[in-house]
Structure formats: C-alpha cells, structure tokens
C-alpha atoms as a printed R data frame, in Angstrom:
   type eleno elety resid chain resno       x       y       z
1  ATOM     1    CA   UNK     A     1 -11.737 113.525 140.814
2  ATOM     2    CA   UNK     A     2 -15.145 113.050 142.565
3  ATOM     3    CA   UNK     A     3 -14.383 115.330 145.435
4  ATOM     4    CA   UNK     A     4 -13.273 118.057 142.881
5  ATOM     5    CA   UNK     A     5 -16.541 117.805 140.961
6  ATOM     6    CA   UNK     A     6 -18.632 117.982 144.220
7  ATOM     7    CA   UNK     A     7 -16.735 121.097 145.447
8  ATOM     8    CA   UNK     A     8 -17.126 122.947 142.191
9  ATOM     9    CA   UNK     A     9 -20.816 122.071 142.436
10 ATOM    10    CA   UNK     A    10 -21.012 123.698 145.849
11 ATOM    11    CA   UNK     A    11 -19.180 126.753 144.910
12 ATOM    12    CA   UNK     A    12 -21.453 127.387 142.086
13 ATOM    13    CA   UNK     A    13 -24.446 127.062 144.264
14 ATOM    14    CA   UNK     A    14 -23.425 130.200 146.346
15 ATOM    15    CA   UNK     A    15 -23.064 132.685 143.379
16 ATOM    16    CA   UNK     A    16 -25.663 135.293 142.508
17 ATOM    17    CA   UNK     A    17 -28.045 134.327 139.821
18 ATOM    18    CA   UNK     A    18 -30.069 136.736 137.392
19 ATOM    19    CA   UNK     A    19 -32.794 137.174 139.842
20 ATOM    20    CA   UNK     A    20 -30.510 138.059 142.670
21 ATOM    21    CA   UNK     A    21 -28.847 140.847 140.654
22 ATOM    22    CA   UNK     A    22 -32.237 142.333 139.601
23 ATOM    23    CA   UNK     A    23 -33.385 142.560 143.035
24 ATOM    24    CA   UNK     A    24 -29.808 144.179 144.286
25 ATOM    25    CA   UNK     A    25 -30.145 146.434 141.122
26 ATOM    26    CA   UNK     A    26 -33.703 147.487 142.606
27 ATOM    27    CA   UNK     A    27 -32.091 147.997 145.989
28 ATOM    28    CA   UNK     A    28 -29.205 150.137 145.017
29 ATOM    29    CA   UNK     A    29 -31.743 152.337 143.006
30 ATOM    30    CA   UNK     A    30 -34.009 152.743 145.896
31 ATOM    31    CA   UNK     A    31 -31.014 153.627 147.994
32 ATOM    32    CA   UNK     A    32 -30.152 156.534 145.312
33 ATOM    33    CA   UNK     A    33 -33.651 157.629 145.339
34 ATOM    34    CA   UNK     A    34 -33.600 157.870 149.036
35 ATOM    35    CA   UNK     A    35 -30.568 160.100 149.108
36 ATOM    36    CA   UNK     A    36 -32.059 162.307 146.466
37 ATOM    37    CA   UNK     A    37 -35.098 162.811 148.542
38 ATOM    38    CA   UNK     A    38 -32.951 163.624 151.440
39 ATOM    39    CA   UNK     A    39 -31.165 166.321 149.631
40 ATOM    40    CA   UNK     A    40 -34.570 168.267 148.807
41 ATOM    41    CA   UNK     A    41 -34.321 171.935 149.865
42 ATOM    42    CA   UNK     A    42 -36.697 172.332 153.023
43 ATOM    43    CA   UNK     A    43 -34.651 170.697 155.640
44 ATOM    44    CA   UNK     A    44 -37.931 170.139 157.822
45 ATOM    45    CA   UNK     A    45 -39.868 169.261 154.875
46 ATOM    46    CA   UNK     A    46 -41.877 166.007 154.666
47 ATOM    47    CA   UNK     A    47 -39.768 164.486 151.857
48 ATOM    48    CA   UNK     A    48 -36.277 164.983 153.566
49 ATOM    49    CA   UNK     A    49 -37.402 164.347 157.068
50 ATOM    50    CA   UNK     A    50 -39.882 161.593 156.811
51 ATOM    51    CA   UNK     A    51 -39.994 159.871 153.526
52 ATOM    52    CA   UNK     A    52 -36.447 159.560 152.693
53 ATOM    53    CA   UNK     A    53 -35.487 157.524 156.005
54 ATOM    54    CA   UNK     A    54 -38.478 155.253 155.346
55 ATOM    55    CA   UNK     A    55 -37.069 154.599 151.759
56 ATOM    56    CA   UNK     A    56 -33.575 154.058 153.094
57 ATOM    57    CA   UNK     A    57 -34.662 151.631 155.656
58 ATOM    58    CA   UNK     A    58 -36.836 149.805 153.306
59 ATOM    59    CA   UNK     A    59 -33.853 149.488 150.960
60 ATOM    60    CA   UNK     A    60 -31.202 148.680 153.494
61 ATOM    61    CA   UNK     A    61 -33.390 146.135 155.657
62 ATOM    62    CA   UNK     A    62 -35.747 144.693 153.360
63 ATOM    63    CA   UNK     A    63 -34.721 144.820 149.410
64 ATOM    64    CA   UNK     A    64 -30.853 144.112 150.031
65 ATOM    65    CA   UNK     A    65 -31.212 141.385 152.396
66 ATOM    66    CA   UNK     A    66 -33.975 139.675 150.040
67 ATOM    67    CA   UNK     A    67 -31.389 140.062 147.340
68 ATOM    68    CA   UNK     A    68 -28.707 138.162 149.180
69 ATOM    69    CA   UNK     A    69 -31.167 135.376 150.661
70 ATOM    70    CA   UNK     A    70 -33.254 134.708 147.469
71 ATOM    71    CA   UNK     A    71 -32.661 131.489 145.850
72 ATOM    72    CA   UNK     A    72 -32.457 130.367 142.268
73 ATOM    73    CA   UNK     A    73 -35.297 128.321 141.009
74 ATOM    74    CA   UNK     A    74 -32.733 126.047 139.275
C-alpha cells in the first residue's frame, strides 16, 4: 500500500498547475498575435518581416518552455 501512495504522489507532481496553464495560455496568445502580424498586407513591411518573427521566437523559445519548466509554489 505504501508504494501505491508514493507512486500517486510522484505522478501528481508532474501535472500542470494553474500557474503553468496561465503561462501556456499567454504563450499561445503570443503565437496567435505573431501569426496575425505576419499576415499584414505589405509583405516587405516592418511588422510582417521583422516584428512577427521576433514575437514568434519569443513565444516558442521563451514563454512556452517557461510554462513547461515552471514549478508550483506548493
């Protein structure tokens, strides 16, 4: 019985908490904003050529990994 309780505690520690889900939601919203910026009319414009890739790199390489690696305060 003690092994079962220990295994359940280990499994529960790997789940996402509220904080992780909030950060993940911010990352997904940032990705959507990046793709909207990329679809703006002038193809050679500042937003679609410079700003959108920067926003997408920040979302994919910073915000999403932070949401996965962030630990709960519990």
